[in-house]
GUGU-978327 format. One record per residue (C-alpha): residue number from 1; z, y, x negated. Coordinates in steps of 0.2 Angstrom, whole numbers, plus 5000, padded with zeros to 4 digits. Layout:
N
SITE,seq,up,north,east
SITE,NUM,Z,Y,X
...
//
This chain:
82
SITE,seq,up,north,east
SITE,1,4995,4968,4878
SITE,2,4984,4954,4872
SITE,3,4986,4943,4856
SITE,4,4981,4951,4840
SITE,5,4963,4951,4838
SITE,6,4959,4946,4856
SITE,7,4952,4959,4868
SITE,8,4962,4964,4883
SITE,9,4955,4962,4901
SITE,10,4952,4981,4901
SITE,11,4942,4980,4885
SITE,12,4932,4966,4891
SITE,13,4928,4975,4907
SITE,14,4923,4991,4897
SITE,15,4912,4982,4884
SITE,16,4906,4966,4893
SITE,17,4912,4949,4888
SITE,18,4901,4948,4873
SITE,19,4904,4966,4867
SITE,20,4887,4971,4874
SITE,21,4883,4982,4888
SITE,22,4898,4987,4900
SITE,23,4900,4976,4915
SITE,24,4904,4984,4931
SITE,25,4921,4983,4938
SITE,26,4925,4970,4951
SITE,27,4928,4977,4968
SITE,28,4943,4971,4977
SITE,29,4948,4976,4995
SITE,30,4967,4975,4999
SITE,31,4970,4974,5018
SITE,32,4986,4982,5025
SITE,33,4993,4991,5040
SITE,34,4998,5009,5042
SITE,35,5016,5008,5037
SITE,36,5013,4999,5020
SITE,37,4997,5010,5015
SITE,38,5006,5023,5005
SITE,39,5016,5010,4995
SITE,40,5001,4999,4992
SITE,41,4991,5014,4986
SITE,42,5005,5020,4974
SITE,43,5007,5002,4967
SITE,44,4989,5001,4964
SITE,45,4988,5018,4955
SITE,46,5003,5014,4944
SITE,47,4997,4997,4939
SITE,48,4980,5003,4934
SITE,49,4971,4987,4938
SITE,50,4956,4980,4928
SITE,51,4946,4981,4944
SITE,52,4941,4994,4957
SITE,53,4954,4993,4971
SITE,54,4950,4998,4988
SITE,55,4962,4999,5003
SITE,56,4957,4994,5020
SITE,57,4970,5001,5033
SITE,58,4969,4992,5050
SITE,59,4975,5000,5066
SITE,60,4991,4991,5066
SITE,61,5008,4998,5060
SITE,62,5015,4982,5053
SITE,63,5003,4971,5043
SITE,64,5014,4956,5044
SITE,65,5010,4955,5063
SITE,66,4991,4953,5059
SITE,67,4984,4936,5063
SITE,68,4969,4929,5054
SITE,69,4958,4930,5070
SITE,70,4964,4948,5073
SITE,71,4959,4953,5055
SITE,72,4942,4944,5057
SITE,73,4938,4954,5073
SITE,74,4943,4971,5065
SITE,75,4940,4971,5046
SITE,76,4924,4977,5040
SITE,77,4921,4972,5021
SITE,78,4910,4984,5011
SITE,79,4894,4974,5006
SITE,80,4897,4978,4987
SITE,81,4915,4970,4987
SITE,82,4917,4955,4976
//
């Protein structure tokens, strides 16, 4: 909840910063492994983020075992991701 008289993040996303035309939601990709996927999706659904959340599930069971070089080899980021 924002301060009285100030728009919330969701209102800004819906109306645009100046109250004009709606702005498209930012697109954010969350990267995880197979084991954490259901929990991550549940958290994102419950929090109703002010952005479009996408989940990229890589072919590994435990995300904590991913190295940055391994992620770089296998992660394909959609072109319209912010």
